N, CA and C atoms as an extended XYZ file, in Angstrom:
501
Properties=species:S:1:pos:R:3:atomname:S:1:resname:S:1:resid:I:1 pbc="F F F"
N       -61.296      -82.935       27.311 N   UNK     1
C       -60.256      -83.543       28.135 CA  UNK     1
C       -58.961      -82.787       27.910 C   UNK     1
N       -58.161      -82.746       28.956 N   UNK     2
C       -56.847      -82.100       28.881 CA  UNK     2
C       -55.815      -83.011       29.510 C   UNK     2
N       -54.594      -82.910       29.030 N   UNK     3
C       -53.453      -83.578       29.645 CA  UNK     3
C       -52.462      -82.493       30.009 C   UNK     3
N       -51.864      -82.632       31.206 N   UNK     4
C       -50.913      -81.632       31.684 CA  UNK     4
C       -49.741      -82.304       32.381 C   UNK     4
N       -48.654      -81.544       32.493 N   UNK     5
C       -47.488      -81.953       33.255 CA  UNK     5
C       -47.265      -80.936       34.365 C   UNK     5
N       -46.479      -81.307       35.373 N   UNK     6
C       -46.128      -80.401       36.465 CA  UNK     6
C       -44.977      -79.532       35.987 C   UNK     6
N       -45.145      -78.234       36.053 N   UNK     7
C       -44.099      -77.318       35.586 CA  UNK     7
C       -44.248      -75.986       36.300 C   UNK     7
N       -43.197      -75.549       36.962 N   UNK     8
C       -43.218      -74.238       37.595 CA  UNK     8
C       -44.308      -74.078       38.627 C   UNK     8
N       -44.528      -75.094       39.477 N   UNK     9
C       -45.551      -75.058       40.517 CA  UNK     9
C       -46.963      -74.882       39.973 C   UNK     9
N       -47.208      -75.405       38.775 N   UNK    10
C       -48.541      -75.324       38.163 CA  UNK    10
C       -48.726      -76.500       37.211 C   UNK    10
N       -49.942      -76.686       36.769 N   UNK    11
C       -50.233      -77.682       35.736 CA  UNK    11
C       -50.101      -76.992       34.382 C   UNK    11
N       -49.204      -77.499       33.547 N   UNK    12
C       -49.000      -76.946       32.212 CA  UNK    12
C       -49.737      -77.836       31.220 C   UNK    12
N       -50.801      -77.311       30.610 N   UNK    13
C       -51.607      -78.078       29.665 CA  UNK    13
C       -50.779      -78.319       28.402 C   UNK    13
N       -50.736      -79.600       27.973 N   UNK    14
C       -49.961      -79.942       26.785 CA  UNK    14
C       -50.811      -80.549       25.664 C   UNK    14
N       -52.038      -80.967       25.983 N   UNK    15
C       -52.912      -81.539       24.971 CA  UNK    15
C       -54.355      -81.225       25.341 C   UNK    15
N       -55.120      -80.822       24.364 N   UNK    16
C       -56.538      -80.525       24.557 CA  UNK    16
C       -57.325      -81.357       23.551 C   UNK    16
N       -58.287      -82.132       24.028 N   UNK    17
C       -59.137      -82.941       23.151 CA  UNK    17
C       -60.568      -82.442       23.272 C   UNK    17
N       -61.134      -82.026       22.146 N   UNK    18
C       -62.497      -81.493       22.126 CA  UNK    18
C       -63.389      -82.392       21.277 C   UNK    18
N       -64.364      -83.046       21.879 N   UNK    19
C       -65.267      -83.875       21.077 CA  UNK    19
C       -66.054      -83.001       20.118 C   UNK    19
N       -66.344      -83.551       18.971 N   UNK    20
C       -67.156      -82.885       17.949 CA  UNK    20
C       -66.446      -81.710       17.278 C   UNK    20
N       -65.183      -81.491       17.590 N   UNK    21
C       -64.449      -80.409       16.935 CA  UNK    21
C       -63.849      -80.920       15.636 C   UNK    21
N       -63.665      -80.007       14.661 N   UNK    22
C       -63.073      -80.392       13.381 CA  UNK    22
C       -61.678      -80.976       13.600 C   UNK    22
N       -60.881      -80.316       14.413 N   UNK    23
C       -59.575      -80.830       14.801 CA  UNK    23
C       -59.712      -81.276       16.251 C   UNK    23
N       -60.046      -82.554       16.461 N   UNK    24
C       -60.402      -83.059       17.789 CA  UNK    24
C       -59.266      -82.935       18.803 C   UNK    24
N       -58.020      -83.011       18.347 N   UNK    25
C       -56.887      -82.923       19.267 CA  UNK    25
C       -56.047      -81.708       18.937 C   UNK    25
N       -55.751      -80.930       19.948 N   UNK    26
C       -54.926      -79.747       19.788 CA  UNK    26
C       -53.706      -79.893       20.689 C   UNK    26
N       -52.542      -80.034       20.072 N   UNK    27
C       -51.311      -80.053       20.857 CA  UNK    27
C       -50.949      -78.613       21.130 C   UNK    27
N       -50.825      -78.303       22.362 N   UNK    28
C       -50.555      -76.921       22.727 CA  UNK    28
C       -49.656      -76.902       23.940 C   UNK    28
N       -49.006      -75.823       24.138 N   UNK    29
C       -48.267      -75.604       25.376 CA  UNK    29
C       -48.955      -74.422       26.047 C   UNK    29
N       -49.612      -74.703       27.145 N   UNK    30
C       -50.343      -73.690       27.882 CA  UNK    30
C       -51.830      -73.873       27.685 C   UNK    30
N       -52.587      -73.320       28.536 N   UNK    31
C       -52.166      -72.405       29.591 CA  UNK    31
C       -51.558      -73.151       30.773 C   UNK    31
N       -50.950      -72.397       31.658 N   UNK    32
C       -50.456      -72.896       32.934 CA  UNK    32
C       -51.570      -72.577       33.928 C   UNK    32
N       -52.127      -73.613       34.567 N   UNK    33
C       -53.262      -73.405       35.474 CA  UNK    33
C       -52.831      -73.641       36.922 C   UNK    33
N       -53.388      -72.869       37.847 N   UNK    34
C       -53.007      -73.028       39.254 CA  UNK    34
C       -53.290      -74.446       39.749 C   UNK    34
N       -52.363      -74.991       40.503 N   UNK    35
C       -52.513      -76.365       40.979 CA  UNK    35
C       -53.571      -76.500       42.060 C   UNK    35
N       -53.692      -75.517       42.925 N   UNK    36
C       -54.557      -75.659       44.100 CA  UNK    36
C       -56.049      -75.562       43.803 C   UNK    36
N       -56.433      -75.089       42.616 N   UNK    37
C       -57.859      -74.919       42.339 CA  UNK    37
C       -58.305      -75.525       41.013 C   UNK    37
N       -57.448      -76.317       40.386 N   UNK    38
C       -57.825      -76.995       39.147 CA  UNK    38
C       -57.724      -78.501       39.356 C   UNK    38
N       -58.566      -79.263       38.679 N   UNK    39
C       -58.519      -80.721       38.816 CA  UNK    39
C       -57.196      -81.272       38.312 C   UNK    39
N       -56.707      -80.734       37.196 N   UNK    40
C       -55.405      -81.169       36.690 CA  UNK    40
C       -54.317      -80.913       37.726 C   UNK    40
N       -54.311      -79.701       38.244 N   UNK    41
C       -53.278      -79.318       39.201 CA  UNK    41
C       -53.357      -80.107       40.487 C   UNK    41
N       -54.564      -80.306       41.002 N   UNK    42
C       -54.696      -81.054       42.260 CA  UNK    42
C       -54.357      -82.528       42.064 C   UNK    42
N       -54.664      -83.080       40.875 N   UNK    43
C       -54.287      -84.475       40.596 CA  UNK    43
C       -52.769      -84.623       40.585 C   UNK    43
N       -52.067      -83.599       40.126 N   UNK    44
C       -50.593      -83.605       40.152 CA  UNK    44
C       -50.078      -83.345       41.561 C   UNK    44
N       -50.568      -82.299       42.171 N   UNK    45
C       -50.107      -81.868       43.490 CA  UNK    45
C       -50.261      -82.977       44.538 C   UNK    45
N       -51.358      -83.698       44.496 N   UNK    46
C       -51.626      -84.737       45.492 CA  UNK    46
C       -50.588      -85.848       45.473 C   UNK    46
N       -49.951      -86.062       44.337 N   UNK    47
C       -49.021      -87.183       44.206 CA  UNK    47
C       -47.556      -86.756       44.203 C   UNK    47
N       -47.295      -85.491       44.497 N   UNK    48
C       -45.916      -85.071       44.699 CA  UNK    48
C       -45.435      -85.627       46.039 C   UNK    48
N       -44.136      -85.614       46.245 N   UNK    49
C       -43.583      -86.023       47.536 CA  UNK    49
C       -44.051      -85.026       48.596 C   UNK    49
N       -44.236      -85.470       49.839 N   UNK    50
C       -44.711      -84.573       50.898 CA  UNK    50
C       -43.888      -83.289       51.034 C   UNK    50
N       -42.571      -83.392       50.861 N   UNK    51
C       -41.728      -82.196       50.967 CA  UNK    51
C       -42.032      -81.204       49.845 C   UNK    51
N       -42.334      -81.734       48.664 N   UNK    52
C       -42.673      -80.870       47.530 CA  UNK    52
C       -44.011      -80.171       47.764 C   UNK    52
N       -44.960      -80.890       48.361 N   UNK    53
C       -46.267      -80.288       48.660 CA  UNK    53
C       -46.084      -79.152       49.662 C   UNK    53
N       -45.301      -79.386       50.705 N   UNK    54
C       -45.079      -78.351       51.717 CA  UNK    54
C       -44.356      -77.149       51.125 C   UNK    54
N       -43.365      -77.385       50.268 N   UNK    55
C       -42.670      -76.274       49.610 CA  UNK    55
C       -43.642      -75.486       48.742 C   UNK    55
N       -44.516      -76.190       48.020 N   UNK    56
C       -45.523      -75.533       47.191 CA  UNK    56
C       -46.407      -74.625       48.049 C   UNK    56
N       -46.882      -75.161       49.183 N   UNK    57
C       -47.764      -74.382       50.050 CA  UNK    57
C       -47.058      -73.171       50.643 C   UNK    57
N       -45.768      -73.288       50.909 N   UNK    58
C       -45.004      -72.148       51.435 CA  UNK    58
C       -44.787      -71.071       50.376 C   UNK    58
N       -44.644      -71.485       49.114 N   UNK    59
C       -44.314      -70.560       48.028 CA  UNK    59
C       -45.523      -69.972       47.325 C   UNK    59
N       -46.692      -70.585       47.498 N   UNK    60
C       -47.858      -70.227       46.694 CA  UNK    60
C       -48.895      -69.483       47.516 C   UNK    60
N       -49.321      -68.346       46.999 N   UNK    61
C       -50.430      -67.623       47.607 CA  UNK    61
C       -51.725      -68.223       47.058 C   UNK    61
N       -52.574      -68.693       47.948 N   UNK    62
C       -53.842      -69.302       47.551 CA  UNK    62
C       -54.867      -68.185       47.359 C   UNK    62
N       -55.065      -67.804       46.111 N   UNK    63
C       -55.924      -66.679       45.748 CA  UNK    63
C       -57.317      -67.191       45.399 C   UNK    63
N       -58.332      -66.523       45.899 N   UNK    64
C       -59.719      -66.918       45.626 CA  UNK    64
C       -60.097      -66.510       44.201 C   UNK    64
N       -60.452      -67.517       43.371 N   UNK    65
C       -60.924      -67.265       42.002 CA  UNK    65
C       -62.452      -67.255       41.945 C   UNK    65
N       -63.063      -68.064       42.823 N   UNK    66
C       -64.525      -68.150       42.916 CA  UNK    66
C       -64.862      -68.342       44.397 C   UNK    66
N       -66.129      -68.276       44.763 N   UNK    67
C       -66.490      -68.544       46.165 CA  UNK    67
C       -66.104      -69.956       46.625 C   UNK    67
N       -65.900      -70.892       45.699 N   UNK    68
C       -65.569      -72.282       46.045 CA  UNK    68
C       -64.070      -72.559       46.144 C   UNK    68
N       -63.231      -71.606       45.783 N   UNK    69
C       -61.782      -71.829       45.798 CA  UNK    69
C       -61.285      -72.087       47.219 C   UNK    69
N       -60.480      -73.125       47.381 N   UNK    70
C       -59.846      -73.414       48.670 CA  UNK    70
C       -58.675      -72.457       48.835 C   UNK    70
N       -58.695      -71.656       49.903 N   UNK    71
C       -57.621      -70.679       50.125 CA  UNK    71
C       -56.935      -70.851       51.481 C   UNK    71
N       -57.259      -71.933       52.180 N   UNK    72
C       -56.639      -72.235       53.472 CA  UNK    72
C       -55.785      -73.490       53.279 C   UNK    72
N       -54.502      -73.400       53.608 N   UNK    73
C       -53.563      -74.495       53.361 CA  UNK    73
C       -54.017      -75.805       53.998 C   UNK    73
N       -54.520      -75.765       55.220 N   UNK    74
C       -54.928      -76.997       55.895 CA  UNK    74
C       -56.114      -77.646       55.173 C   UNK    74
N       -57.033      -76.851       54.659 N   UNK    75
C       -58.148      -77.403       53.881 CA  UNK    75
C       -57.635      -78.060       52.604 C   UNK    75
N       -56.648      -77.435       51.974 N   UNK    76
C       -56.069      -78.008       50.761 CA  UNK    76
C       -55.362      -79.319       51.083 C   UNK    76
N       -54.632      -79.381       52.195 N   UNK    77
C       -53.984      -80.643       52.599 CA  UNK    77
C       -55.025      -81.757       52.761 C   UNK    77
N       -56.164      -81.443       53.404 N   UNK    78
C       -57.226      -82.444       53.578 CA  UNK    78
C       -57.799      -82.874       52.222 C   UNK    78
N       -57.962      -81.910       51.320 N   UNK    79
C       -58.471      -82.233       49.986 CA  UNK    79
C       -57.484      -83.147       49.254 C   UNK    79
N       -56.197      -82.875       49.365 N   UNK    80
C       -55.179      -83.710       48.712 CA  UNK    80
C       -55.205      -85.133       49.275 C   UNK    80
N       -55.449      -85.274       50.555 N   UNK    81
C       -55.558      -86.607       51.160 CA  UNK    81
C       -56.766      -87.346       50.592 C   UNK    81
N       -57.899      -86.662       50.457 N   UNK    82
C       -59.098      -87.292       49.864 CA  UNK    82
C       -58.823      -87.704       48.415 C   UNK    82
N       -58.063      -86.891       47.694 N   UNK    83
C       -57.716      -87.217       46.302 CA  UNK    83
C       -56.908      -88.509       46.269 C   UNK    83
N       -55.916      -88.630       47.139 N   UNK    84
C       -55.110      -89.856       47.173 CA  UNK    84
C       -55.971      -91.063       47.555 C   UNK    84
N       -56.946      -90.878       48.434 N   UNK    85
C       -57.822      -91.987       48.850 CA  UNK    85
C       -58.706      -92.468       47.712 C   UNK    85
N       -59.295      -91.541       46.959 N   UNK    86
C       -60.220      -91.969       45.899 CA  UNK    86
C       -59.536      -92.117       44.548 C   UNK    86
N       -58.334      -91.527       44.382 N   UNK    87
C       -57.579      -91.681       43.144 CA  UNK    87
C       -57.785      -90.589       42.115 C   UNK    87
N       -58.666      -89.644       42.372 N   UNK    88
C       -58.905      -88.555       41.419 CA  UNK    88
C       -59.269      -87.276       42.159 C   UNK    88
N       -59.054      -86.151       41.473 N   UNK    89
C       -59.331      -84.827       42.020 CA  UNK    89
C       -60.652      -84.306       41.472 C   UNK    89
N       -61.279      -83.456       42.265 N   UNK    90
C       -62.481      -82.745       41.830 CA  UNK    90
C       -62.238      -81.259       42.037 C   UNK    90
N       -62.522      -80.476       41.021 N   UNK    91
C       -62.539      -79.023       41.147 CA  UNK    91
C       -63.972      -78.605       40.847 C   UNK    91
N       -64.726      -78.338       41.902 N   UNK    92
C       -66.142      -77.996       41.777 CA  UNK    92
C       -66.287      -76.482       41.743 C   UNK    92
N       -66.176      -75.921       40.542 N   UNK    93
C       -66.283      -74.478       40.333 CA  UNK    93
C       -65.265      -73.713       41.183 C   UNK    93
N       -64.091      -74.287       41.399 N   UNK    94
C       -63.057      -73.637       42.204 CA  UNK    94
C       -62.242      -72.632       41.408 C   UNK    94
N       -62.146      -72.844       40.088 N   UNK    95
C       -61.361      -71.933       39.262 CA  UNK    95
C       -62.240      -71.109       38.321 C   UNK    95
N       -63.258      -71.765       37.765 N   UNK    96
C       -64.145      -71.100       36.806 CA  UNK    96
C       -65.591      -71.372       37.214 C   UNK    96
N       -66.385      -70.330       37.432 N   UNK    97
C       -67.797      -70.550       37.759 CA  UNK    97
C       -68.488      -71.340       36.643 C   UNK    97
N       -69.318      -72.299       37.028 N   UNK    98
C       -70.062      -73.075       36.045 CA  UNK    98
C       -69.290      -74.233       35.446 C   UNK    98
N       -68.077      -74.511       35.940 N   UNK    99
C       -67.274      -75.618       35.409 CA  UNK    99
C       -66.835      -76.526       36.554 C   UNK    99
N       -67.138      -77.807       36.405 N   UNK   100
C       -66.655      -78.831       37.335 CA  UNK   100
C       -65.729      -79.740       36.538 C   UNK   100
N       -64.594      -80.072       37.138 N   UNK   101
C       -63.616      -80.920       36.457 CA  UNK   101
C       -63.169      -82.047       37.362 C   UNK   101
N       -62.822      -83.157       36.733 N   UNK   102
C       -62.223      -84.299       37.418 CA  UNK   102
C       -60.832      -84.483       36.831 C   UNK   102
N       -59.864      -84.824       37.669 N   UNK   103
C       -58.500      -85.037       37.198 CA  UNK   103
C       -57.902      -86.270       37.834 C   UNK   103
N       -57.094      -86.995       37.072 N   UNK   104
C       -56.444      -88.202       37.583 CA  UNK   104
C       -54.965      -88.183       37.191 C   UNK   104
N       -54.112      -88.707       38.071 N   UNK   105
C       -52.679      -88.719       37.777 CA  UNK   105
C       -52.316      -89.772       36.738 C   UNK   105
N       -51.203      -89.519       36.070 N   UNK   106
C       -50.623      -90.469       35.117 CA  UNK   106
C       -49.217      -90.782       35.633 C   UNK   106
N       -48.898      -92.071       35.688 N   UNK   107
C       -47.601      -92.511       36.190 CA  UNK   107
C       -46.799      -93.172       35.083 C   UNK   107
N       -45.491      -93.167       35.240 N   UNK   108
C       -44.603      -93.807       34.278 CA  UNK   108
C       -43.800      -94.902       34.945 C   UNK   108
N       -42.743      -95.329       34.241 N   UNK   109
C       -41.853      -96.347       34.805 CA  UNK   109
C       -41.353      -95.898       36.155 C   UNK   109
N       -40.991      -96.836       36.962 N   UNK   110
C       -40.534      -96.580       38.326 CA  UNK   110
C       -41.599      -95.847       39.127 C   UNK   110
N       -42.830      -95.919       38.657 N   UNK   111
C       -44.004      -95.370       39.341 CA  UNK   111
C       -43.885      -93.886       39.656 C   UNK   111
N       -43.168      -93.122       38.833 N   UNK   112
C       -43.078      -91.684       39.069 CA  UNK   112
C       -44.247      -90.970       38.385 C   UNK   112
N       -44.659      -89.874       38.989 N   UNK   113
C       -45.720      -89.041       38.436 CA  UNK   113
C       -45.207      -88.380       37.165 C   UNK   113
N       -45.940      -88.535       36.055 N   UNK   114
C       -45.504      -87.922       34.800 CA  UNK   114
C       -46.503      -86.907       34.254 C   UNK   114
N       -47.728      -86.916       34.744 N   UNK   115
C       -48.719      -85.975       34.247 CA  UNK   115
C       -50.078      -86.243       34.854 C   UNK   115
N       -51.086      -85.610       34.276 N   UNK   116
C       -52.468      -85.808       34.723 CA  UNK   116
C       -53.395      -85.612       33.534 C   UNK   116
N       -54.577      -86.183       33.664 N   UNK   117
C       -55.611      -86.036       32.642 CA  UNK   117
C       -56.875      -85.546       33.336 C   UNK   117
N       -57.638      -84.705       32.645 N   UNK   118
C       -58.873      -84.199       33.245 CA  UNK   118
C       -59.991      -84.157       32.217 C   UNK   118
N       -61.194      -84.066       32.741 N   UNK   119
C       -62.368      -83.783       31.917 CA  UNK   119
C       -63.149      -82.711       32.643 C   UNK   119
N       -63.881      -81.919       31.890 N   UNK   120
C       -64.654      -80.843       32.515 CA  UNK   120
C       -65.941      -80.598       31.742 C   UNK   120
N       -66.923      -80.116       32.480 N   UNK   121
C       -68.222      -79.771       31.897 CA  UNK   121
C       -69.003      -78.997       32.945 C   UNK   121
N       -70.274      -78.813       32.688 N   UNK   122
C       -71.125      -78.093       33.632 CA  UNK   122
C       -71.338      -78.953       34.879 C   UNK   122
N       -71.696      -78.332       36.006 N   UNK   123
C       -71.979      -79.109       37.218 CA  UNK   123
C       -73.066      -80.161       36.996 C   UNK   123
N       -74.074      -79.853       36.203 N   UNK   124
C       -75.149      -80.816       35.957 CA  UNK   124
C       -74.633      -82.081       35.281 C   UNK   124
N       -73.630      -81.940       34.431 N   UNK   125
C       -73.076      -83.088       33.714 CA  UNK   125
C       -72.086      -83.856       34.583 C   UNK   125
N       -71.143      -83.165       35.187 N   UNK   126
C       -70.057      -83.846       35.912 CA  UNK   126
C       -70.431      -84.179       37.345 C   UNK   126
N       -71.067      -83.277       38.052 N   UNK   127
C       -71.314      -83.482       39.476 CA  UNK   127
C       -72.645      -84.170       39.753 C   UNK   127
N       -73.393      -84.473       38.732 N   UNK   128
C       -74.688      -85.106       38.931 CA  UNK   128
C       -74.584      -86.616       39.034 C   UNK   128
N       -75.597      -87.281       38.512 N   UNK   129
C       -75.667      -88.739       38.579 CA  UNK   129
C       -74.534      -89.422       37.827 C   UNK   129
N       -73.885      -88.723       36.920 N   UNK   130
C       -72.819      -89.306       36.106 CA  UNK   130
C       -71.452      -89.284       36.783 C   UNK   130
N       -71.338      -88.667       37.956 N   UNK   131
C       -70.026      -88.500       38.601 CA  UNK   131
C       -69.261      -89.813       38.725 C   UNK   131
N       -69.876      -90.839       39.292 N   UNK   132
C       -69.163      -92.106       39.491 CA  UNK   132
C       -68.745      -92.738       38.168 C   UNK   132
N       -69.623      -92.701       37.184 N   UNK   133
C       -69.311      -93.270       35.879 CA  UNK   133
C       -68.162      -92.514       35.219 C   UNK   133
N       -68.243      -91.183       35.251 N   UNK   134
C       -67.180      -90.376       34.653 CA  UNK   134
C       -65.855      -90.577       35.378 C   UNK   134
N       -65.897      -90.640       36.698 N   UNK   135
C       -64.668      -90.854       37.481 CA  UNK   135
C       -64.054      -92.213       37.152 C   UNK   135
N       -64.882      -93.257       37.045 N   UNK   136
C       -64.368      -94.581       36.694 CA  UNK   136
C       -63.733      -94.580       35.306 C   UNK   136
N       -64.393      -93.928       34.352 N   UNK   137
C       -63.838      -93.845       32.997 CA  UNK   137
C       -62.512      -93.074       32.992 C   UNK   137
N       -62.471      -91.985       33.739 N   UNK   138
C       -61.247      -91.191       33.817 CA  UNK   138
C       -60.115      -92.012       34.433 C   UNK   138
N       -60.404      -92.734       35.514 N   UNK   139
C       -59.381      -93.571       36.151 CA  UNK   139
C       -58.912      -94.678       35.215 C   UNK   139
N       -59.818      -95.273       34.455 N   UNK   140
C       -59.421      -96.306       33.487 CA  UNK   140
C       -58.536      -95.717       32.394 C   UNK   140
N       -58.894      -94.523       31.937 N   UNK   141
C       -58.089      -93.872       30.905 CA  UNK   141
C       -56.701      -93.515       31.435 C   UNK   141
N       -56.642      -92.962       32.641 N   UNK   142
C       -55.348      -92.634       33.253 CA  UNK   142
C       -54.512      -93.893       33.438 C   UNK   142
N       -55.140      -94.997       33.841 N   UNK   143
C       -54.413      -96.259       34.020 CA  UNK   143
C       -53.877      -96.782       32.693 C   UNK   143
N       -54.684      -96.664       31.629 N   UNK   144
C       -54.237      -97.127       30.312 CA  UNK   144
C       -53.059      -96.288       29.809 C   UNK   144
N       -53.139      -94.974       29.994 N   UNK   145
C       -52.020      -94.111       29.590 CA  UNK   145
C       -50.794      -94.435       30.436 C   UNK   145
N       -50.995      -94.625       31.736 N   UNK   146
C       -49.886      -94.966       32.630 CA  UNK   146
C       -49.212      -96.256       32.177 C   UNK   146
N       -50.010      -97.241       31.807 N   UNK   147
C       -49.447      -98.509       31.339 CA  UNK   147
C       -48.614      -98.284       30.078 C   UNK   147
N       -49.108      -97.457       29.174 N   UNK   148
C       -48.345      -97.140       27.958 CA  UNK   148
C       -47.045      -96.397       28.284 C   UNK   148
N       -47.055      -95.684       29.394 N   UNK   149
C       -45.866      -94.935       29.825 CA  UNK   149
C       -44.893      -95.823       30.609 C   UNK   149
N       -45.239      -97.101       30.785 N   UNK   150
C       -44.352      -98.036       31.460 CA  UNK   150
C       -44.707      -98.324       32.899 C   UNK   150
N       -45.824      -97.787       33.386 N   UNK   151
C       -46.258      -98.056       34.749 CA  UNK   151
C       -46.770      -99.484       34.822 C   UNK   151
N       -46.512     -100.132       35.914 N   UNK   152
C       -46.990     -101.490       36.107 CA  UNK   152
C       -47.507     -101.660       37.526 C   UNK   152
N       -48.386     -102.608       37.704 N   UNK   153
C       -48.883     -102.948       39.033 CA  UNK   153
C       -47.919     -103.979       39.601 C   UNK   153
N       -47.350     -103.687       40.755 N   UNK   154
C       -46.361     -104.619       41.309 CA  UNK   154
C       -47.036     -105.753       42.074 C   UNK   154
N       -46.250     -106.693       42.521 N   UNK   155
C       -46.779     -107.904       43.151 CA  UNK   155
C       -47.397     -107.654       44.521 C   UNK   155
N       -47.140     -106.507       45.139 N   UNK   156
C       -47.721     -106.223       46.441 CA  UNK   156
C       -49.136     -105.683       46.310 C   UNK   156
N       -49.591     -105.470       45.065 N   UNK   157
C       -50.950     -104.994       44.852 CA  UNK   157
C       -51.068     -103.484       44.843 C   UNK   157
N       -49.936     -102.774       44.918 N   UNK   158
C       -49.996     -101.312       44.840 CA  UNK   158
C       -50.517     -100.916       43.468 C   UNK   158
N       -51.256      -99.849       43.411 N   UNK   159
C       -51.819      -99.392       42.142 CA  UNK   159
C       -51.500      -97.931       41.922 C   UNK   159
N       -51.853      -97.453       40.754 N   UNK   160
C       -51.655      -96.035       40.435 CA  UNK   160
C       -52.487      -95.146       41.347 C   UNK   160
N       -53.473      -95.723       42.016 N   UNK   161
C       -54.348      -94.925       42.876 CA  UNK   161
C       -53.553      -94.195       43.954 C   UNK   161
N       -52.478      -94.783       44.473 N   UNK   162
C       -51.680      -94.064       45.462 CA  UNK   162
C       -50.245      -93.874       45.001 C   UNK   162
N       -50.021      -94.044       43.732 N   UNK   163
C       -48.696      -93.790       43.182 CA  UNK   163
C       -47.673      -94.803       43.636 C   UNK   163
N       -48.133      -95.927       44.193 N   UNK   164
C       -47.213      -96.939       44.643 CA  UNK   164
C       -46.558      -96.594       45.969 C   UNK   164
N       -47.002      -95.514       46.612 N   UNK   165
C       -46.402      -95.103       47.874 CA  UNK   165
C       -47.436      -95.208       48.973 C   UNK   165
N       -46.999      -95.611       50.123 N   UNK   166
C       -47.871      -95.568       51.297 CA  UNK   166
C       -47.872      -94.145       51.827 C   UNK   166
N       -48.990      -93.651       52.251 N   UNK   167
C       -49.072      -92.290       52.822 CA  UNK   167
C       -49.675      -92.412       54.186 C   UNK   167
């Protein structure tokens, strides 16, 4: 699992958690991963303000890292809409061959986007029968972190799934 913040039009990894490792948590700054083809980045990008998304698309060259990388702005816009609908991002071998990742946004007080959390593994592990279970666990974890960051569910029923904003 990784946690990242939005920085310099990319997802900046700030924490890496490796199960079964001697030092399970590694606080690190970096790497900076492209937003358009990583689950962390897309989970962040999807919840930016619409003007910020458009500025990002104008400033960023969508470079193909793998055959699955989205390199057409309109396709990326559609993917970001699907992310907002389901509440999490999927990067299916878009950045690294053989790696599928799920990413979910983390919100803070005043329902602002403060970061994202992701998990990654082989396509057989993440994209197989476990996808729904892993996505639910990731969303629960993101919600718990968001709550610790001061995010709350308001009386209108808005949730972290859409950042408290209508789109």
